[in-house]
C-alpha positions in Angstrom: 0.1 -0.2 0.2 2.9 2.3 1.1 4.7 1.8 -2.2 1.5 2.4 -4.4 1.1 5.6 -2.3 5.0 6.8 -3.3 4.3 5.8 -7.2 1.4 7.9 -7.3 2.7 11.1 -5.4 6.1 10.5 -7.7 3.5 10.4 -10.7 1.8 13.3 -9.9 4.9 15.3 -9.3 6.3 14.5 -12.4 3.2 15.4 -14.4 3.2 18.9 -12.8 6.8 19.4 -13.5 6.1 18.5 -17.3 3.3 20.7 -17.3 5.0 23.6 -15.9 8.1 23.1 -18.1 6.0 23.2 -21.2 3.9 26.1 -20.1 7.1 28.5 -19.9 7.3 27.8 -23.9 4.1 28.9 -24.7 3.3 32.3 -26.4 2.0 34.8 -24.4 -0.1 36.1 -26.9 -1.3 35.1 -30.1 -4.2 36.0 -32.8 -6.7 33.7 -34.2 -8.2 36.1 -36.6 -7.2 39.1 -38.6 -9.5 42.3 -38.8 -11.1 42.6 -42.0 -11.6 46.1 -42.1 -8.6 49.1 -42.0 -7.9 50.5 -38.2 -7.9 54.1 -37.2 -5.9 55.9 -35.0 -3.6 53.5 -34.2 -0.7 54.8 -31.6 1.7 51.7 -32.0 2.1 48.1 -33.0 4.2 44.9 -32.3 4.4 41.7 -34.1 3.0 38.4 -32.3 5.8 35.8 -31.1 6.8 33.2 -34.1 5.4 30.3 -32.1 2.1 31.6 -33.1 0.5 29.5 -35.4 -1.0 32.3 -37.2 1.4 35.2 -37.9 0.0 38.8 -37.2 0.7 42.2 -36.1 -1.3 43.6 -33.0 -2.3 47.3 -33.8 -3.0 49.0 -30.4 -5.7 51.8 -30.9 -6.0 55.1 -29.4 -8.3 53.9 -27.1 -6.2 51.1 -26.0 -7.9 48.5 -27.9 -5.5 45.5 -29.6 -6.6 44.4 -33.3 -5.0 41.5 -34.9 -3.8 42.6 -38.4 -2.3 40.3 -41.5 1.0 41.7 -41.8 1.0 40.8 -45.2 -2.3 43.4 -46.2 -1.0 46.7 -47.8 -3.2 48.5 -45.1 -1.1 47.2 -42.2 1.9 47.9 -44.0 1.3 51.4 -44.5 0.2 51.9 -41.1 3.4 50.2 -39.8 5.6 52.6 -41.8 3.6 55.6 -40.8 4.1 54.9 -37.3 8.0 53.7 -37.7 8.4 57.3 -39.4 6.8 59.0 -36.2 9.1 57.5 -34.1 
């Protein structure tokens, strides 16, 4: 009985350790879809991590809203260029 408890405890600790180790490498913010229309009043932007399955640029609006956008769209490229010139 004592051996079974020990094995169970070790299995739970190992499962927790593995889960904790893989959680460290999970991207913090990924997008699941892109905005369909151009976004106005963008104050800043940043790219999602490369680990994300769906590449995107996150546009931060004046209201603080974060909108995912397709980095390949021409309107997104224009917004990025404008913001980079303003720096």
